N, C-alpha and C positions, 0 to 999 in steps of 0.2 A: 504494499500499499504505500501511497505517497503521503509523507508527513507534511510537506509544504508545497503548494503550487501557486505561483504568482503568474498572472497573465496580464500583459500590457499595463503594467502598474505605473501610474504617475501620481506624484504627490508634491506639493510645493507650499511655501510660506509667503503670504502677501503676494500671490500671483507669480512668484519665482519658483519654477520647478527645481527641486533638489534630487528627485528620483523621476526618471522619465522613460516610459515605455519598456519597463523591465519585465522580462519573462524568464522563469526558470522553475525547476522542480527539484525537491530533495526527497529521496526515497527514505522510507524508515530504515534505521540502522546505519545511515551515512554519517560521515563527519565532514561537514562543510566549512572550509575556511573562508571568510569574507574579508577581502583586502581592498585597499585603495587609499589615495592620499587623504590628508586631513581635509574635512569639509566636502568629502566626495558623496555623502549621503548615506554612509554605511549604517550608522545608528538608526537613522530614519527608516531605511529598508528593513533592518532587523525588527523594529517596532511594528512595521507594517506586516511583516510576515507572521508575527505571533498575535496580532490583533489588538495591539495597543494603540494603533492608529488606523484610520480607514482611508484607503486611497481616493484621490480626487476622480480618478478613472481607472478602470481595470478591475480585476478581481484577485482575491487571495483566499485560498482554502487551507484549512488545517485538518488533516487526517480525513479528507474527503468532504468536509463540511465548510460552507462559506464562513470565513472568519467572523463576520458580523453576527453570525448565528451560532458560533461555537460556544457551548456552555460547559465544556468539560475542562476548565481552566487548570485543574490540578495535574493535568497530563503535561503541562508546560512548566518548566523551571527556568526562571529568568534571573540572571545575575548581571545587574547593570554596572556601568562604569563606577569607579571609585569605591567599590565595596572594600577594597584593601585599605582604604583611608578613612575608615569609620571614625567618628568623634570619640576620642578617648574617654569622655565623660558619659558615653552611652551606658545607661544602667542595666540594660537587658542582658540576661545571661545566655550562654551558648544553647543550653537545653530549651529555653524559652523561645529562641529564634527557630530552632528545628521543630518544635511542637507546632509552630504556625503553619507548617506544611500539612498537618493533619486536619486543620480546621475544616476544609471543605468536605472531608471524609468522616467527620464525627457523626455518630448515629444519635439523632435527637439532641444535638448540641453537647452530648456528654463525651468526656474524654475517657475512653474505655481501655481495657487491658491490651487490646489489639493496637491501640494508638500508641500506648507506651512502649510496646515491643517494637513497633515500626520506627519510633524516634530513637531508641536504643540501638536498633540495628543500623540505622542510617549513620549515627555518630560513629559507631564501630566501623562501618564500611569505609569511611573517609579518614579514619585515624584520629578522631577528636573526642573519644569517649572519656578520656581523662580530663577533658577540659569542660565538661558539662556544666559546672557550677561557676565558671569563669565569666567575667564580663566581656562582652564582644569587643568593647573599645579598648580593652587591655591586651588583646591578642595581636600577634604579628599579622602583616598583610597576608601571608600565605595561609595562616590558620583561619582568618576571616573568610577567605575564599571557600575553604572546605566547610565552614559553617553554612554558607548559603547553598552550597552543592548538597549538603546533608538535608537541609529544609526541602529541596526539590525531591530528593530521594525518599524522604519521609512521606511525601505526598504521592509517591509512586509515579513520578513524572516519566514520560516516554521521550520527552524532547527537552534538551538543555539548550538555552539560548544565552551566550555569554558575550558581553561587550567589553573587549580589552581588559579582561579580569587580572592580568598580571602586571599592570602599570604600577611602578613603584615597588615591585616585589624583587627580592634578591634572587640571583641566578639559581642557587641551589633550590629554593622554594618553587621557582618557575618550572624546573625540570621535574620535581616531584609532582607538581600540579598537573603537568602534562601527561605523566605516567598514569595519574589517576584518571584523567579524561579518556586516555586510550583504554584503560581497563574497563571503564563504564560503557564506552562505545562497543567494545568487544562483547560486552553483555547484552547488547541490543538497544542501548539508548542512542537516540539521534542527537548529534551535537551540531550546533551551528555557532561558530565562533568568529568574532572580530578580533583581529590581532595585528599590531603594527609591525611586528617582526615577521617579514614574509618568509624567511628562511625556516623559521619555527613552523609556520603554517604548512609549507610544502613538505616538511618533514613528517608532520603528524596527521594532517588531514587526508581524507581519501579523495576529496574534490575541492576545487578552488573556484570561487566566483570573484571577479575582479571588476570593481565599480568605480566610476567617476561620473555620477549622475546617470550615465547609461551604463549598461552592462557590456563590458569589453571582452569577457571570457567567462565561460563556465565549463569546467571539465576536469581532467585528472591533473595532478601536480606535474607528472611527467610531461604532459602535452603543454601545460602552462609555461614551463621554463623554456620550452622550445619556440614559443611564439613571441610576437612583439607587443602582446596585450599590456604587459607591465609598463613598458616605456610609453606606449600610447596613452594609458590611463594616467600615468604620472607626469606626462609631458616632457619627457627628457630621456637621457641615458640612465637605464636602471638595470641592476643585475640581482640575482638571488645568491645570498650567502647561505649555503646548506649547513645544518647543524648535525654533527655526527653524535649519536647518543647510543 
């Protein structure tokens, strides 16, 4: 089944298009890396594809349902920009954030034993079980990322949408984070990732979409590095630096 399908999607602010006539599909179980220069419309496109915004024209479907009618939001785990830079004064704990992932699935509004098991399993899965009672604002950037991934897993998400989640995170935490994403994707979770490091994306993603208002490329990483799409989208001489892990 197709997790995301966009057809002729256009969206703009104050009459100025930032995404124009974009069409592509993401099959369930894929790992899509979305790349492009700053201001190219990547975040807007990600928000359009998961139903947070509605296109001015064109259509978006989620798991075969028009995004405007999609009411199974717990299937989508969204990690926005700057998660790694949460306010240090944030009073909420790790377990409280992860519990939020269960809210749409609670029976009659009650937090049952099944919910507690799901929360515990999600924290264990991403390696933060020992941080359950810590305040999120006191965690490292890499730990905060895992908290929000755990929230999505607790809600039994089928699709993870991440917007430059490793900004400001040290190299070791970045590598550990991508290993986790690879494992989750191997388990069947669809991943859509915006990442500024194109070499990282071509190393980890199964397919690449290159955007600068228009879609310049959508296909395999191997095909992407052989095309001129990168230079065309960025407007100059560009090359991919591969990361060997």
